[in-house]
C-alpha positions in Angstrom: 171.0 27.5 56.8 173.4 29.9 54.9 177.2 30.0 54.7 179.2 31.9 57.2 180.9 34.9 55.9 184.4 35.4 57.3 183.9 37.3 60.7 181.6 34.2 61.5 178.3 35.9 61.3 175.4 34.6 58.5 174.8 36.8 55.5 171.9 39.1 56.3 169.5 37.3 53.7 170.3 34.1 55.5 168.3 35.2 59.1 164.8 34.4 59.1 162.4 36.9 59.3 161.5 38.5 62.6 165.0 37.7 64.1 166.7 38.7 65.6 164.1 39.7 68.5 164.2 43.4 69.7 164.6 44.1 73.6 160.8 45.0 73.6 160.0 41.3 72.0 162.1 39.8 74.6 160.6 41.6 77.7 157.1 40.9 76.2 158.2 36.8 75.5 159.0 36.6 79.1 155.2 37.0 80.2 153.8 35.9 76.9 155.2 32.5 76.8 154.1 31.4 80.2 150.4 33.1 79.2 150.1 31.2 75.9 151.2 27.8 77.6 148.4 28.3 80.1 145.8 29.2 77.7 146.5 25.8 75.8 143.4 23.7 76.3 143.2 20.6 79.0 141.4 17.7 77.6 138.7 15.9 79.6 140.8 12.5 79.0 144.3 14.0 79.4 146.3 11.3 81.9 148.7 13.8 83.1 147.4 17.7 83.3 150.6 19.0 85.3 153.7 19.5 83.4 157.1 21.6 83.8 158.3 23.3 80.8 161.5 24.7 80.3 161.8 27.4 77.7 164.6 29.7 76.6 164.2 33.0 75.4 166.8 35.0 73.6 167.5 37.4 70.5 167.6 34.2 68.1 164.2 32.9 69.3 162.2 31.1 71.7 162.8 27.2 72.0 161.7 24.6 74.4 164.4 22.2 75.9 162.2 20.1 77.7 158.4 19.3 78.9 158.2 16.9 81.7 155.0 15.5 82.9 154.7 15.6 86.7 152.2 13.9 89.1 148.6 14.5 88.2 147.5 15.5 91.5 147.3 19.1 92.4 148.1 18.6 95.9 151.8 17.1 97.0 151.7 14.0 95.0 154.7 11.6 94.8 157.3 13.6 96.6 160.0 11.3 95.3 158.9 11.4 91.5 158.6 15.2 92.0 162.0 15.8 93.7 163.6 13.7 90.8 161.5 15.7 88.0 162.9 19.2 90.1 166.3 17.9 90.2 166.4 17.2 86.5 164.9 20.6 85.7 167.9 22.5 87.7 170.3 20.9 85.3 167.9 21.7 82.2 168.4 25.4 82.9 172.3 25.5 82.3 173.4 28.0 79.9 172.7 27.4 76.4 175.9 26.3 74.5 174.8 28.3 71.4 173.9 31.8 72.8 175.1 33.2 76.1 172.5 35.7 76.6 169.2 33.3 76.6 167.1 33.3 79.5 165.6 30.4 80.8 161.8 30.2 81.9 160.7 27.4 83.9 156.8 27.2 83.8 154.3 25.0 86.1 151.6 24.3 83.9 148.6 22.9 85.5 144.6 23.5 85.3 144.2 25.7 88.1 143.9 29.6 89.0 147.5 31.1 88.7 147.5 31.7 92.6 150.2 29.2 93.9 149.3 26.5 96.1 151.6 24.5 98.8 152.4 22.1 96.4 153.6 24.9 93.7 155.6 26.4 96.5 157.1 23.1 96.9 158.1 22.5 93.4 159.5 26.0 93.3 161.8 25.5 96.3 162.9 22.1 94.9 164.0 23.4 91.5 165.8 26.6 93.6 167.8 24.1 95.6 168.7 21.9 92.6 169.6 25.0 90.5 171.8 26.5 93.7 174.4 23.7 93.0 174.7 23.9 89.4 175.7 26.6 86.6 172.3 27.8 85.5 171.4 30.7 82.8 169.3 33.5 84.3 166.0 31.9 84.8 162.4 32.7 85.9 159.6 30.6 87.3 156.0 30.8 86.5 152.6 29.0 87.6 150.3 29.1 84.5 146.9 27.8 84.0 143.6 28.8 81.9 143.2 31.7 84.1 146.7 33.5 83.5 150.0 33.2 84.7 151.9 34.4 87.7 155.5 34.7 88.2 157.0 33.6 91.4 160.3 35.2 92.6 162.7 33.9 95.2 163.0 35.7 98.4 165.1 38.7 98.6 167.1 37.7 101.7 170.4 35.6 101.6 170.0 34.4 105.3 167.4 31.9 104.5 167.8 31.0 100.6 165.0 28.3 100.6 162.2 29.7 102.7 158.8 30.1 100.8 158.6 32.4 97.8 157.4 35.8 97.5 155.2 36.7 94.7 155.4 39.7 92.3 152.2 41.5 91.5 152.4 40.7 87.7 149.8 38.3 86.6 149.2 38.0 83.3 145.6 37.3 82.1 145.0 35.2 78.9 143.9 37.4 75.9 140.2 36.3 75.0 
C-alpha cells in the first residue's frame, strides 16, 4: 500500500477511494450486506444451498472472514455437524486484530423466505451459546434468502440467556 508517516497513519493519497466509510455508510452496510447475500442466485444443481457467512464491517471496509456450508436440509438437519459449524462461527466473530471498532455480521443464507424456522432458531441459539464463552466483536445475526433479510435479536432478559429469539421489525427486501 503506502508508507507510514511518523504518527503511524498512511499518507492521504495511499487511502483507497471510498474509505474510510462514513457512519451513514456503516449503518446502511449493516442491512445491505445480508440483503445482497440473499439476493445472489441459487443454482438448480447446487449441492449445498445453506451457508453461514461471517462478514466484518468497519470504517476501513467490508470483508468476509468465512463462508461455511451447512447441512442442506431446511429442517434440523445433522445436529452434530450444525453444532460444530456454529461453534466455529462463535470463534470466528472474535474482534479483529487490525481494527477495534469492526462489527461482525453473521448471515444464515438459504433459499427460503426471511421468516425464521425452528432450524434457524436452533442455529442462532447455538451460535449465541458458543459466542457467550468467548471474547467477540459486536455482532448481529441475519437470516436471508431471495425474498430479503431479517435480523434476529437475542432475548432482552438476562434470566434465561438462551431461550427462543426475538425478532426485530426490520426486514430488508431485495432491490429489484
